[in-house]
C-alpha atoms as one frame of an Amber mdcrd trajectory, in Angstrom:
protein
  10.919  10.688 -13.620   9.065   8.759 -10.881   9.292  10.167  -7.438  10.059
   7.080  -5.422  12.864   7.304  -2.986  15.209   5.026  -1.164  14.958   5.277
   2.570  17.950   5.470   4.828  18.127   1.693   4.912  19.750   0.368   1.750
  17.363  -1.379  -0.640  14.163   0.074   0.821  11.857   1.784  -1.657   9.320
   4.247  -0.295   6.551   5.361  -2.718   4.419   8.414  -2.100   0.865   7.069
  -2.315  -2.625   8.453  -1.842  -5.525   6.219  -0.803  -9.053   7.700  -1.165
 -12.441   6.310  -0.180 -14.225   6.135  -3.519 -17.619   6.960  -1.975 -16.281
   9.796   0.144 -13.533  11.515  -1.883 -12.917  13.986   0.917 -11.484  11.132
   2.974  -8.025  10.199   1.990  -4.518   9.438   3.283  -1.309  10.430   1.598
   2.024   9.105   2.858   5.204   7.275   1.952   4.661   3.503   1.846   7.190
   0.801   1.841   7.223  -1.156  -1.448   7.008  -4.834  -0.294   6.939  -7.330
  -3.144   6.377 -10.123  -0.585   2.978  -8.665   0.343   0.050  -8.799  -2.017
  -2.214  -6.047  -0.790  -2.025  -2.535   0.420  -1.677  -2.705   4.250  -2.404
   0.273   6.563  -2.373   0.555  10.349  -5.857  -0.111  11.851  -5.367   3.174
  13.742  -5.739   5.008  10.465  -9.065   3.477   9.408 -11.381   6.293  10.640
  -9.326   8.794   8.510 -10.867   7.085   5.428 -14.439   7.282   6.723 -17.177
   4.643   6.297 -16.784   1.879   3.727 -19.480   0.193   1.649 -17.932  -3.245
   2.164 -15.585  -4.776   4.666 -14.752  -8.235   5.939 -12.277  -9.891   8.304
  -9.348 -11.544   6.466  -6.413 -13.633   7.577  -2.876 -12.743   6.607   0.181
 -14.964   6.824   3.541 -13.384   7.629   6.893 -14.620   6.330   7.505 -16.288
   9.585   4.275 -18.324   9.280   2.406 -16.274  11.910  -1.327 -15.758  11.078
  -2.856 -12.342  11.820  -6.417 -11.030  11.373  -7.039  -7.820   9.489  -9.981
  -5.946   7.977 -10.326  -5.659   4.168 -12.272  -2.544   3.223 -13.267  -1.349
  -0.236 -13.605   0.348  -2.629 -10.606   2.749  -2.487  -8.622   4.497  -5.177
  -4.896   4.004  -4.781  -2.528   6.405  -6.583   1.203   5.835  -6.503   2.752
   9.145  -7.419   3.648   9.175 -11.099   1.555   6.078 -11.950  -2.038   5.559
 -12.963  -4.635   5.345 -10.192  -6.299   1.961  -9.532  -9.368   0.757  -7.670
  -8.867  -1.969  -5.011  -9.150  -2.688  -1.329  -7.126  -1.689   1.692  -6.339
  -4.111   4.533  -6.162  -2.597   8.003  -4.011  -4.439  10.459  -3.141  -3.758
  14.114   0.523  -2.760  13.934   3.123  -2.252  16.564   4.466   1.227  16.779
   7.590   1.436  14.733   9.310   4.491  16.231   9.188   6.425  19.440   7.058
   9.005  17.644   4.274   6.456  17.117   4.627   6.247  13.364   3.647   3.086
  11.423   4.985   1.626   8.225   2.220   1.100   5.584   3.010  -1.530   2.949
   2.390  -1.386  -0.784   2.169  -4.906  -2.168   2.738  -6.459  -5.596  -0.930
  -6.670  -6.605  -1.319  -2.847  -6.426   1.983  -2.387  -8.199   0.993  -4.612
 -11.071  -2.405  -2.826 -11.460  -0.636   0.558 -11.541   1.815  -0.750 -14.133
   4.761  -0.224 -11.745   7.751  -2.504 -11.389  10.684  -2.591  -8.974  14.057
  -1.647 -10.459  16.317  -3.707  -8.194  19.468  -1.996  -9.348  18.212   1.532
  -9.111  16.047   0.865  -5.987  13.044   2.635  -7.466   9.752   2.041  -9.236
   9.661   2.188 -13.035   6.826   2.127 -15.456   5.726  -1.112 -17.146   4.603
  -0.606 -20.659   2.065  -3.352 -20.821  -0.294  -5.054 -18.434   0.867  -8.644
 -18.163  -1.636 -11.075 -19.754   0.714 -14.099 -20.044
């Protein structure tokens, strides 16, 4: 069984995920990430960037929010992304300045649909969890 969980807010899926710098495997972050099928990429707080060490490649990117607001972030790669219970994939991480979510200074990282598709994970809307997809979509 996949170890995703529903957070206290109905309908929110939190997936335990590890992100590792592929050229410095000792540098990784493991945490619960909000599954966000409206986002494409894996988004982490810019405050966490140094925890993953130096990257071979990076560039400034622009991101558009659902409300139309445009933000600048930094895409860095390569990283290995492993959603607990699913196959690891190689991709990039986008670091974004985030407002603090809680009084304890925690941030909410986002796990977008591109990463889910690569890992062969799909959202079960009724069960509020991630489920395996048998085939990689080539249609």
